[in-house]
C-alpha positions in Angstrom: -7.6 -3.3 4.8 -7.9 -7.5 4.3 -11.6 -7.7 5.7 -12.8 -4.1 4.0 -11.4 -5.5 0.4 -12.9 -8.8 0.8 -16.4 -7.3 1.8 -16.1 -5.0 -0.9 -15.1 -7.5 -3.5 -17.8 -9.8 -2.3 -20.4 -7.1 -2.7 -19.4 -7.4 -6.5 -17.0 -4.2 -6.0 -13.6 -4.3 -8.2 -10.9 -4.2 -5.5 -7.2 -4.2 -5.7 -5.0 -4.7 -2.6 -1.5 -3.3 -2.5 0.6 -5.1 0.1 3.5 -3.2 1.2 4.5 -4.7 4.3 7.4 -7.1 3.9 6.0 -9.4 6.1 3.2 -9.8 3.8 0.4 -10.3 5.7 -2.3 -9.0 3.4 -0.8 -11.4 0.4 -1.0 -14.3 3.0 -4.9 -13.5 3.7 -5.6 -13.6 0.2 -3.7 -16.8 -0.5 -1.3 -15.3 -2.6 2.3 -16.1 -3.0 4.7 -13.7 -1.5 7.8 -15.8 -1.1 11.3 -14.3 -1.8 11.3 -14.9 -5.6 7.5 -13.7 -5.9 7.1 -10.6 -8.1 4.8 -7.7 -6.9 5.0 -4.3 -5.0 9.0 -4.3 -4.8 9.2 -4.6 -8.8 6.4 -1.9 -9.1 8.1 0.6 -6.6 11.9 -0.1 -7.1 12.1 -1.6 -10.6 9.4 0.6 -12.3 7.3 -2.5 -13.4 3.8 -1.9 -14.4 1.1 -3.1 -11.6 -1.0 -4.7 -14.2 1.9 -7.0 -14.8 2.6 -7.8 -11.1 -0.8 -8.1 -9.6 -2.5 -11.5 -9.0 -6.3 -12.6 -9.0 -6.9 -13.6 -5.3 -8.5 -17.1 -5.1 -12.1 -17.5 -4.1 -13.1 -13.9 -5.5 -14.0 -12.9 -8.3 -13.1 -8.9 -8.5 -10.5 -9.0 -6.2 -6.6 -8.6 -6.8 -3.5 -8.3 -4.8 -0.2 -6.8 -5.9 1.6 -9.1 -3.5 4.5 -8.3 -1.0 7.7 -10.3 -1.0 10.8 -9.8 1.7 12.6 -7.8 -1.0 10.7 -5.0 0.4 12.5 -5.0 3.3 15.3 -3.5 1.7 13.2 -1.0 -0.5 14.0 2.0 1.5 18.0 1.2 0.8 17.2 0.5 -2.8 15.2 3.6 -3.6 17.7 5.5 -2.0 20.9 4.2 -4.2 19.2 3.4 -7.6 16.0 6.3 -7.9 16.4 10.1 -8.3 15.7 11.9 -5.0 12.6 13.9 -6.8 11.1 10.6 -7.9 11.6 8.6 -4.7 8.0 9.8 -3.1 6.2 9.3 -6.1 7.1 5.9 -7.3 3.9 4.1 -5.9 1.7 7.0 -7.2 2.8 7.1 -10.7 2.4 3.4 -11.2 -1.0 3.7 -9.8 -2.1 6.5 -12.0 -0.7 4.6 -14.7 -2.5 1.5 -13.9 -6.0 3.3 -13.3 -5.4 5.2 -16.5 -6.0 1.8 -18.2 -8.0 -0.1 -15.5 -11.1 0.5 -13.8 -11.1 -0.5 -10.1 -13.7 0.7 -7.4 -11.6 0.6 -4.8 -8.0 0.3 -4.0 -6.4 -0.5 -0.6 -2.9 -0.1 0.6 -1.7 -2.1 3.0 1.3 -0.4 4.8 4.0 -1.6 7.2 4.2 -0.5 10.6 7.0 1.8 10.3 7.3 5.1 8.8 9.8 4.9 5.9 9.9 5.4 2.3 7.2 2.6 1.6 4.6 4.2 4.0 5.5 7.8 2.6 4.8 6.5 -1.1 1.6 5.1 0.2 0.7 8.6 1.6 1.7 10.0 -1.5 -0.2 7.8 -3.7 -3.7 7.8 -1.8 -6.2 10.5 -0.7 -7.6 9.2 2.3 -6.3 7.3 5.2 -7.9 4.6 7.6 -5.9 4.3 10.5 -6.6 0.9 13.0 -5.8 1.2 16.3 -5.7 -1.2 19.2 -7.2 0.4 22.4 -4.1 0.6 24.3 -1.6 3.3 25.7 1.3 2.3 23.7 -0.6 2.3 20.3 -1.5 5.8 21.1 1.9 7.1 20.8 2.4 5.5 17.4 -1.0 7.0 16.2 0.5 10.4 17.4 3.9 10.2 15.1 1.5 8.6 12.3 -0.4 11.6 12.3 2.9 14.1 12.5 4.1 11.8 9.3 0.7 12.3 7.7 0.7 16.1 8.1 4.1 16.3 6.7 3.1 14.1 3.9 0.0 16.4 3.3 1.9 19.8 3.7 4.9 18.7 1.1 3.7 15.8 -1.1 -0.3 15.2 -1.2 -2.4 18.0 -0.3 -5.3 16.0 -1.2 -4.5 13.6 1.6 -6.8 13.5 4.7 -7.4 11.0 7.6 -11.0 9.7 7.1 -11.3 7.3 9.9 -9.7 6.0 13.0 -11.0 2.4 13.8 -10.6 1.3 17.2 -9.7 -2.6 17.0 
């Protein structure tokens, strides 16, 4: 997601990268602060803050913004279960993104997901229409992709009928 987003931004397209991984690698790659007290994705998904107020312009890019991750995302699944009504949990990111895109024009939005299949990944699958799966060319990676494809199918059947796997990218 980082390389694709950067290439598109360098081509002049308006791009938003949403970093959903508590490790914050996408935020780091763009030089965006994502320390423990940084605001960003956690505040949007758990606290209901608007994306526009939490996103940060990526240094060295004129048309790329990042909604940074923070270590607080590691506890987001528990926070969502204890603070958010059950029927709203999978839709937090989608609703925030719909509100944002209703006011701001973006050519592409990339959601960089954690390697786990918890509530953050479900939120991403509900918020998007297209999934690109990068996969290492090794046996154990194939097992993970099988589980991911089952999760995507679940999300498509129950939460987001528009969801489609467009690309499997061998890395």
